C-alpha angles and dihedrals in degrees: 000000000000122000115245114272104258090220091062104037090131095057131080120196126230133174115210097218106158125106132098101248089228093157093052097044094222135059104281091197089068098049106124121219120177092348097310134089117243088245094053091044089056092046093049092050092049092048092049090052102041098031092232132077116261126239119245115229123201146061128283092027100134110123098005095111132058087208124080095244128168113249130205126180126241114273088243117012120238097020098111127236094334090067088056095046092050090050090051093048091049091048100047124104092192132077093246136035128201115212127193133181115237095230107065103107096177100048107118139206088249090057091052093048094050088051094048092045094053113115107258104189111120096015135104098191131022119185140171116257140180101184106026093274123110121254098211094194095058100052154104118245125195113234087215087077096054093113091052092055092042089055092051091049093050093049094045096248092142102159107112095197091057091048093050091051090065093054135064100275132183125191121212118200116238118247096216096049135228096343094058094081097039112126129197113243106141137040088245089060090058093047093047101042112018140060095209134187117225 
């Protein structure tokens, strides 16, 4: 077990790993690239950066990781990523959380570090960006706004981009460029971008 990186003592790590992968037709969390599933690759990168293993958030997560990772359920099942983010905010014992999707195969350690090193004073949400728009599933969320996100979840306002627009948001440019925030949703994405192992 690593000790927590002293630079990021105020951040807890979570991987938003729910979802049914309906568009892809197979469980994207289990797609293997270079001997490792996308989920475990994300977990390894987060652990290397923070110094502690992340928590998986979502339903139906038993057996999807080779790592012995802690799992918590979505705050409300079936409500998309917001249900996972609210669960993470409610669970955290730090003032910030970092959330990542489990299906960004090109996100790098350098991208994570530039996000974590961004000045946070005066902001509620800080995310990676390529084009000036927030990437909600590669971001830092202030735990001080938990009630705001809980309210949106309870009223069914599930769109993360719209929620972020009403807060103090900062975008941080990715280090590895446009590909960094690419996620895998369709079979064509795998064929175009990944050399996968079945």
